[in-house]
C-alpha positions as CSV (number, residue, x, y, z in Angstrom):
1,M,12.7,15.1,43.0
2,N,9.4,13.3,43.0
3,F,9.6,10.1,40.4
4,E,6.3,9.1,41.4
5,L,3.1,10.0,38.8
6,P,0.5,12.6,40.5
7,E,-2.7,11.2,41.7
8,E,-4.8,12.4,37.9
9,L,-1.9,10.8,36.1
10,S,-2.1,7.6,38.4
11,L,-5.9,7.3,37.8
12,L,-5.2,7.9,34.2
13,Q,-2.9,5.2,34.0
14,K,-5.3,3.0,35.3
15,T,-8.0,4.0,32.8
16,A,-5.7,3.9,30.0
17,R,-4.2,0.3,31.3
18,E,-7.9,-1.4,31.4
19,F,-8.9,-0.4,28.5
20,A,-6.4,-1.3,26.5
21,E,-6.3,-4.5,28.1
22,A,-9.8,-5.3,27.7
23,E,-10.5,-3.8,24.5
24,L,-7.7,-3.9,22.2
25,R,-5.7,-7.1,22.8
26,K,-7.7,-8.9,20.4
27,P,-8.6,-6.0,17.8
28,A,-4.5,-5.7,18.0
29,R,-4.2,-9.1,16.1
30,V,-6.8,-8.5,13.7
31,M,-5.8,-4.9,12.7
32,D,-2.5,-6.2,11.8
33,E,-3.7,-9.6,10.1
34,E,-6.4,-7.5,7.9
35,E,-4.0,-4.1,7.3
36,E,-7.3,-2.2,8.7
37,F,-7.8,0.2,11.4
38,N,-10.5,-0.1,14.1
39,V,-12.1,3.3,14.0
40,G,-14.7,2.2,16.7
41,V,-12.3,1.4,19.2
42,F,-10.5,4.8,18.7
43,K,-13.8,5.9,19.4
44,K,-14.2,4.1,22.6
45,L,-10.9,5.2,23.7
46,A,-12.0,9.0,23.1
47,E,-15.1,8.4,25.1
48,L,-12.7,8.2,28.3
49,G,-11.4,11.4,27.1
50,L,-8.3,9.8,25.8
51,A,-8.0,11.2,22.7
52,G,-8.6,14.9,24.3
53,L,-5.0,14.9,26.5
54,T,-3.8,18.0,24.5
55,I,-6.7,20.0,24.3
56,P,-7.8,23.0,26.5
57,E,-11.0,22.2,28.5
58,A,-12.8,25.1,26.6
59,Y,-12.9,22.7,23.8
60,G,-13.9,19.7,25.1
61,G,-10.4,18.8,26.6
62,S,-9.9,16.4,29.3
63,G,-8.4,18.9,31.7
64,F,-4.6,18.2,31.8
65,Y,-3.2,21.0,29.8
66,E,-4.6,23.5,31.9
67,S,-2.3,21.6,35.0
68,N,0.5,21.9,32.5
69,L,0.2,18.2,32.7
70,A,-1.2,17.2,28.7
71,N,2.2,16.0,27.5
72,Q,2.4,14.1,30.8
73,A,-0.7,12.6,30.4
74,A,-0.3,12.0,26.5
75,C,2.7,10.0,28.1
76,V,1.1,7.8,30.2
77,V,-1.6,7.3,28.2
78,L,0.3,6.6,25.1
79,E,2.7,3.7,26.8
80,E,-0.5,1.8,28.0
81,I,-1.8,1.5,24.4
82,N,1.2,1.1,22.9
83,R,1.9,-1.8,24.8
84,I,-1.1,-3.8,23.3
85,C,-1.1,-2.2,20.2
86,A,1.2,0.0,18.3
87,S,-1.0,0.8,15.3
88,T,-3.8,2.6,17.9
89,G,-1.3,3.8,19.6
90,V,0.7,5.4,16.3
91,T,-3.1,7.2,15.3
92,L,-3.2,8.7,18.8
93,S,-0.4,9.9,18.8
94,V,0.0,11.5,15.6
95,H,-4.3,13.2,16.3
96,M,-2.8,14.6,19.9
97,S,0.8,15.5,19.6
98,L,1.0,16.6,15.1
99,F,-2.6,17.7,14.9
100,S,-4.0,19.1,18.2
101,S,-1.5,20.5,19.7
102,A,-0.1,22.2,17.0
103,L,-3.8,24.1,16.0
104,N,-4.1,24.8,19.8
105,K,-1.0,26.5,20.1
106,W,-0.8,28.2,16.7
107,G,-4.3,28.5,15.0
108,S,-7.0,31.1,15.2
109,D,-9.5,30.9,18.0
110,E,-11.8,30.7,14.9
111,L,-10.3,27.9,13.7
112,K,-9.8,25.9,17.3
113,Q,-13.5,26.5,18.1
114,R,-14.2,24.8,14.7
115,I,-12.3,22.2,14.8
116,L,-10.5,21.0,18.6
117,P,-14.1,19.9,19.4
118,H,-14.7,17.8,17.0
119,L,-11.0,16.0,17.8
120,S,-11.9,16.2,21.3
121,T,-14.7,13.8,21.4
122,G,-13.0,11.6,18.7
123,E,-15.5,12.5,16.1
124,W,-13.1,13.6,14.0
125,I,-8.9,11.7,13.3
126,G,-6.8,14.2,12.8
127,A,-3.4,13.7,10.8
128,Y,0.1,15.2,9.6
129,C,1.0,16.2,6.1
130,L,4.6,17.0,5.6
131,S,6.5,14.4,4.2
132,E,7.1,14.1,0.4
133,A,8.5,11.4,-2.5
134,G,11.7,14.2,-2.4
135,S,11.2,15.5,0.5
136,G,11.8,12.8,4.0
137,S,14.3,14.2,6.3
138,D,15.2,16.9,4.3
139,A,11.6,18.3,5.1
140,G,12.3,22.0,3.8
141,S,12.7,20.5,0.7
142,L,8.7,20.1,-0.1
143,T,7.1,20.7,-3.4
144,C,3.3,21.0,-2.6
145,M,2.1,24.3,-3.5
146,A,-0.6,26.7,-1.5
147,K,-1.0,29.9,-3.8
148,K,-3.3,32.8,-2.9
149,D,-6.1,33.6,-5.2
150,G,-8.3,35.7,-3.9
151,G,-9.5,35.3,0.0
152,D,-8.2,31.4,-0.3
153,Y,-5.4,29.8,-1.4
154,V,-5.1,26.9,-3.6
155,L,-3.3,23.7,-2.9
156,D,-1.6,21.2,-5.7
157,G,0.7,18.5,-5.0
158,S,1.1,15.2,-2.8
159,K,2.2,13.9,0.4
160,L,3.3,10.3,1.4
161,W,3.4,8.0,4.4
162,I,0.9,9.9,6.3
163,T,-0.4,8.3,8.8
164,S,-4.4,7.8,9.6
165,A,-4.8,9.4,5.6
166,P,-7.8,7.1,4.7
167,Y,-10.0,7.7,7.9
168,A,-9.0,11.2,9.1
169,D,-11.3,14.0,8.8
170,V,-9.2,16.5,8.9
171,F,-5.3,17.7,7.8
172,L,-2.5,20.1,8.9
173,V,-0.6,20.2,5.9
174,M,2.8,21.8,5.3
175,A,2.6,23.7,1.8
176,R,5.0,26.0,-0.2
177,T,3.8,29.8,-0.3
178,S,7.4,31.0,-1.8
179,A,9.8,30.1,-3.7
180,E,12.3,32.4,-2.6
181,H,13.4,30.4,0.6
182,K,13.6,26.9,1.1
183,T,12.4,27.2,4.5
184,R,10.5,30.6,4.8
185,G,8.7,30.1,2.0
186,I,6.6,27.0,4.4
187,S,3.3,27.7,5.4
188,A,0.9,25.3,7.5
189,F,-2.8,25.0,6.8
190,I,-5.9,23.5,7.8
191,V,-7.5,21.2,5.2
192,E,-10.3,19.4,6.0
193,K,-11.2,16.3,4.0
194,S,-14.7,17.1,3.2
195,R,-13.4,19.8,0.5
196,K,-13.2,19.1,-3.3
197,G,-9.4,18.1,-4.6
198,I,-8.4,15.9,-2.0
199,T,-7.9,12.2,-3.1
200,I,-6.0,9.5,-0.7
201,G,-3.4,7.8,-3.3
202,K,-1.8,4.3,-2.5
203,H,-1.8,2.2,0.9
204,E,1.6,1.5,1.6
205,K,1.8,-2.3,2.4
206,K,4.1,-2.2,5.7
207,M,6.5,-4.0,7.9
208,G,5.1,-3.2,11.4
209,I,2.2,-1.2,12.3
210,R,0.3,-2.7,9.4
211,G,-3.4,-2.1,11.5
212,S,-2.7,1.7,11.1
213,A,-3.0,3.2,7.6
214,T,-0.2,4.9,6.3
215,C,-1.2,6.7,2.3
216,E,-0.1,9.1,-0.2
217,V,-2.3,12.1,-0.1
218,L,-3.2,14.2,-3.3
219,F,-4.3,17.8,-3.3
220,E,-5.6,19.0,-7.2
221,K,-6.8,22.3,-7.3
222,C,-8.1,22.5,-3.4
223,R,-9.6,25.2,-2.4
224,I,-9.1,26.5,1.0
225,P,-10.2,30.0,2.5
226,A,-7.2,32.2,3.6
227,K,-8.5,31.9,7.3
228,N,-7.3,28.1,7.3
229,L,-3.7,29.3,7.6
230,I,-2.1,28.4,11.0
231,G,0.5,31.1,12.6
232,E,2.1,33.5,10.0
233,E,2.4,32.6,6.2
234,G,6.0,31.6,5.7
235,K,5.9,30.1,9.4
236,G,5.3,26.9,8.5
237,F,8.4,25.2,9.1
238,T,9.1,26.6,12.2
239,I,5.4,25.1,13.1
240,A,6.3,22.1,12.0
241,L,9.5,21.8,13.9
242,D,8.1,22.9,17.3
243,T,5.6,20.1,16.5
244,L,7.6,17.5,15.6
245,D,9.5,18.3,19.5
246,G,6.2,16.9,20.9
247,G,5.7,13.8,18.7
248,R,8.8,12.8,19.0
249,I,7.9,12.9,22.8
250,G,4.8,10.2,21.9
251,I,6.9,8.4,19.5
252,A,9.2,7.9,22.7
253,A,6.3,6.7,24.4
254,Q,5.1,4.7,21.7
255,A,8.9,2.6,21.7
256,V,8.3,2.7,25.9
257,G,5.1,0.8,25.3
258,I,6.5,-1.5,22.9
259,A,9.9,-2.6,25.1
260,R,7.5,-2.7,27.9
261,A,5.3,-5.2,26.7
262,C,8.5,-7.4,25.0
263,M,10.3,-7.4,28.7
264,E,7.2,-8.9,30.6
265,E,6.2,-11.3,27.8
266,A,9.9,-12.3,27.8
267,T,10.1,-12.4,31.4
268,D,6.7,-14.7,31.4
269,Y,8.6,-17.3,28.8
270,A,11.4,-17.5,30.4
271,K,9.9,-18.6,34.0
272,V,8.1,-21.3,32.0
273,R,9.8,-22.5,29.7
274,E,12.2,-25.5,30.1
275,Q,15.3,-26.5,28.6
276,F,18.2,-29.1,29.8
277,G,15.8,-29.9,32.7
278,K,15.6,-26.4,34.4
279,K,13.8,-23.2,33.0
280,I,15.7,-20.6,30.7
281,A,15.1,-18.1,33.6
282,E,18.1,-19.9,35.5
283,F,20.1,-18.9,32.7
284,Q,22.9,-16.2,33.2
285,A,22.4,-15.2,29.4
286,V,18.6,-15.1,29.5
287,Q,18.9,-12.9,33.2
288,W,21.5,-10.8,31.3
289,M,19.1,-10.1,28.7
290,L,16.1,-9.4,31.3
291,A,18.4,-7.2,33.4
292,D,19.3,-4.7,30.4
293,M,15.8,-4.9,29.0
294,S,15.1,-3.2,32.2
295,M,17.7,-1.2,32.3
296,R,17.2,0.7,29.3
297,L,13.5,0.5,29.7
298,D,13.7,2.9,32.6
299,A,15.9,4.8,31.5
300,A,14.1,5.8,28.2
301,R,11.1,6.5,30.3
302,L,12.8,8.7,32.3
303,L,14.1,10.6,29.3
304,M,10.7,10.7,27.9
305,Y,9.2,12.2,31.1
306,R,12.0,14.8,31.1
307,A,11.1,16.3,27.5
308,A,7.3,16.6,28.5
309,Y,7.4,17.9,31.6
310,L,9.6,20.6,29.7
311,R,7.2,21.1,27.2
312,D,4.4,20.9,29.5
313,A,6.5,23.9,31.3
314,G,6.7,25.8,27.9
315,K,10.8,25.6,28.4
316,P,12.7,24.4,25.1
317,C,12.7,20.8,24.6
318,A,14.3,20.0,21.2
319,K,17.6,17.9,22.4
320,E,15.5,16.7,25.2
321,A,12.6,15.2,22.8
322,A,15.5,14.2,20.3
323,M,17.1,12.3,22.9
324,A,14.3,10.6,24.5
325,K,13.0,9.2,21.1
326,L,16.8,8.1,20.0
327,F,16.9,6.1,22.7
328,A,13.7,4.8,23.4
329,S,13.4,3.7,19.9
330,E,16.8,1.9,19.7
331,S,15.9,0.6,23.2
332,A,12.6,-1.3,21.6
333,D,14.2,-2.2,19.1
334,K,17.0,-4.0,20.8
335,T,14.6,-4.8,23.5
336,A,12.1,-6.8,21.0
337,K,15.1,-8.3,19.2
338,D,15.7,-10.0,22.3
339,A,12.6,-10.8,23.1
340,V,12.3,-12.7,19.9
341,Q,15.4,-14.2,20.8
342,I,14.5,-15.3,24.5
343,F,11.5,-17.3,23.0
344,G,13.6,-18.4,20.7
345,G,11.9,-20.6,17.4
346,N,8.2,-19.3,19.1
347,G,9.0,-15.6,18.6
348,Y,9.6,-16.2,14.8
349,S,5.6,-17.4,15.1
350,K,2.6,-15.1,14.8
351,E,1.1,-17.0,17.6
352,Y,3.3,-15.3,20.3
353,D,2.7,-11.3,20.1
354,V,6.8,-10.8,20.1
355,E,7.2,-11.5,16.7
356,R,4.6,-8.4,15.8
357,H,6.4,-6.0,18.7
358,F,9.5,-6.7,16.7
359,R,7.9,-5.3,13.5
360,D,6.5,-2.6,15.1
361,A,9.1,-1.6,17.2
362,R,11.6,-0.7,13.8
363,I,9.2,2.2,12.6
364,T,10.3,3.9,15.9
365,E,13.4,4.7,14.4
366,I,12.4,6.4,11.4
367,Y,9.3,8.3,11.8
368,E,9.0,11.3,13.1
369,G,12.4,11.9,12.3
370,T,15.2,9.0,11.8
371,S,18.1,7.8,14.7
372,E,20.2,9.6,12.4
373,I,18.6,12.8,12.4
374,Q,17.8,13.1,16.0
375,R,21.8,12.5,16.7
376,I,21.9,15.5,14.5
377,V,19.6,17.7,16.6
378,I,21.3,16.9,19.9
379,S,24.9,17.6,18.7
380,R,23.6,20.5,16.9
381,A,22.4,21.5,20.3
382,L,25.4,20.4,22.0
383,L,27.7,23.0,19.8
384,G,25.6,25.5,19.2
385,A,24.7,25.3,16.0
């Protein structure tokens, strides 16, 4: 068993780390303060091939898909990006894991040829529309309708909590094509934002990841061609769950990146901050907090890579993805809390990045399946339910 990254992933890691340090550190603060995503930074990221990690080379991807390293490559990059800016990190994660991967796995050749090249270059940003006002954890209760009308489907309804909605160019939308069955009546569609009948609604004011826009998306008599259906009619819920396995690995990587930032910044601060005549790093209470941070970070990263490896190998990974997401997100929340504590009053100030990391970490336990949902997934796998 080899715990070292292959050379191609190490080089990718270096590229992502250098980009994040040079291009994201200042914009991260601005995005958070102004609650506005920097699309220009995303375009620069895409120019390095970091937006096409889960896309085959035939459609402009970075080549990791062919070597069965796509999800591991995404984890490498997402950790580095989220270490600096979680708002950019979640935008990239959704783009790669919830949109590009799903289209590549379930879409027709025509759809892939038409859309994936735009995603690999970052010309287009992809978004994922599953949640609704009355359908969050209970995704099977969604009510957004897609009615067949000749050679088209007509979408009516609304989606809530949609990451990247204002600047996304194309959406993966889960909609109900039949009322006869709760989950088998759901289908998945590719919907370009250029189509008539799409409105971007309320912009949520959030605690964290404030630089990433989260909005309502409304569909009113939005007509899309039947060829924009991915998979088969009635298979949308299956596609949604499979896609979320990859998405949860992406959020695990986000949590690992945030936790790493907190640990590194708390360690550096403890080495210079003096109280009672000595560095606070000399106090056992602080040492133990740092030790626990390091332990949780390593464990979370190993769970993340195991799940990514299984997904790249085409093996079932629902339980492993849930475990990675659950442990990494709860670890990030705890590590961020302890980092603020080590910083003391300074940790409560926006002058220091740990304040932003603390707010950003909280969402990782909620979106793409709450911690409670992850425990349900894991326990059902153990019990054979």
